[in-house]
N, C-alpha and C positions, 0 to 999 in steps of 0.2 A: 504494500500500500504506499503510495507516494503522498509526502506531505509537502504542503506549499508553505513557502517562507511568507510570513506576513508583509504585506507592503506597507513601508513606514516612510512618510514623508514628514520633514520638519520635527521628527521625534514622535509624530503622531501615527499609531497603527490604524491605518485608513480601513481595513477589514473590520476591525472592532468599532470603529466609528460608525461604519455602515450597518453593522450588526445592531448597535444601539439605536440608531434611526429605525431599523427595520422593528426592532422589539417594542419600541415606543410607539411606533405606528399601528402595530398589532395590537397592543394594550397600552392604551394612554395612562392608565395607573401607574405604571413602571416609570413614567416621566414626571411624576407628582413628587415634589420635595418639599420638606419644610426645614428651614435652616433657622439656627437659634444662636444667640451670643448672649453673654451676661457680663454687664460692666459693673464694676464695683468702684466707688470713690475711694481714693486712698487718703489724701491730704491736699490742702489748698486747692489747686486746680488740677491735681493729677488724678487719673483714673487707670483702670486696668480692666481690659476686656478679655475673657475667656471663652473659646470657642473649641468644642470637643465633641459634639455629636450632631447629627441631622436626621431627619425622618425621610425614607424612600418608600413610596407606595404603602405607607403606613406602619412601616417596620423601623424602629431606631436603630441607627448604625453608629457605633461608637468608633472614634477614631482618635488620631493623635490629638493631644491637647495643644491648642495653639494660644499664646498671649500676645495682646496688642497694649503697649503703653502709651496713654494719651496725657498731653500736657498741653500748655499754651506757650508761646514765646514771652521772654522776658517782658517786652514791650507790651504785652497784654496781661501783665501780672503773673505769669508762670515762671516755671525754671526749666522750660525746654527740655524736660526729660524724655520727651517724645513727640511725635507730631500732634496737631490739634485735630479736631474731627472734621474740619473742612478740608484739610490736608490730606486726611485718611480717605476721603471721598474721592480726591483727585487720584490717589493711589489705587484705589478700588476700580476707578474707571479704566485707568491703564492696563490693570490686571485684567479686567474682563475683555478689553479690545484686544490684549495680546492672546488670549484664548481664542477668542473668535478669529483673529487673523490666522493664527497657526492652524486651527482646525479645518477653516474653510479653505485656506491655500492648500493644505494637504487634500482635502476632497477634490479640488480643482486640479490637482496634480502641480501645483506651483511650489517650488523649493525655495524657501526663504534663506538667504543668507545673512541678512541683519533685519532687525525690527525694533524699533523704539518708539516710545511715544512722549511727547512733552505737552504737559497740562498745564494751565494757569486759569486762575478764576479770581474775580474782582469782589471783595467784600467790603462794605461800608460799615463801620460798628456802631453807626447812629442808630441803625435798625435793631441790633443786638442789644445795645444798651438802653432802647426804649427812649431815645432822645428825639427821634423823628418818626412819626407814623408814616410819613411819604418814602421811607427807605426800608427796602427789604431787609429782614435779619439774615438772609442767607446770601449766596452768589447772586450777584446781579448779572454775571454771564461767566461762561466758561470756555476756554478755547483748547482744543485739542489738535495736535499736530502729529500725524503718522509718518516716520521715516522708514521706508521700505526698500530694500535691496533684494532683488529676487530675478529669477530666470522667467520673467513675464513681461509681456507688451504692456504699454499704457492701458491700453483698453481692457485687458485681463486684470491688471490692478485696480482699475476704475469699477469693474464689476464685483471683485474682491470686497472692495470698499463698501459698496452698495450692499452686498450680502451682510457683511459683518454690522454695519450700522443699522440695517432693518432687522436684525435679530439679537442684538446685544441688550441683554437684561438690564445692565446699569445705564445704558443710554436711555432705555425705555423709563426706567425708575426716574431719571432725571429730567426727561422731557415730558413726561405726562404725569398727571396727578394720581397717587396712589393712595387708596383709603388708608388711614392710620387710625387705629383705636388706642387711646392711652388710657390707663388706670392708675390710681395713687392707693397704696396699701399702707396705712400707718401701723407700725409694728411696735 
């Protein structure tokens, strides 16, 4: 019996990717995930977020524990022991786009030589501090530039970009209103 080597492009097992797409197409429940994070205040403006499990198709999957340190720059009364939340959002966007570009490029047969993203966002603290109701508390705008070196034509790269941006979970969350329910529990 002959075995076939998996097709790997950009470090992505294309056969496994196609298998995942087929499995989720056959049973949409397989594609349902619930992700969780728990953040605890430490001191001053410092916090630590822990991520260690998620649910897939109603089953809890325990994984390696990750911790993210959060703080503010000294200019905003922090000690800069970690990035602040709006910086982490930019990092999350870059991570999401990196996954999207690598997976979609692999599926399209495009070999990436280099891929990086530069993100920036403008925040006016008058909104966060409640000084002006006319100023948003969050980003006023975000700019993201993708730098791609690949064995592809400009047209193929434009198609890749279009696919990635149309399916990026973080772009969707940033660009569209997502219902958010909050609760307060006094302990």
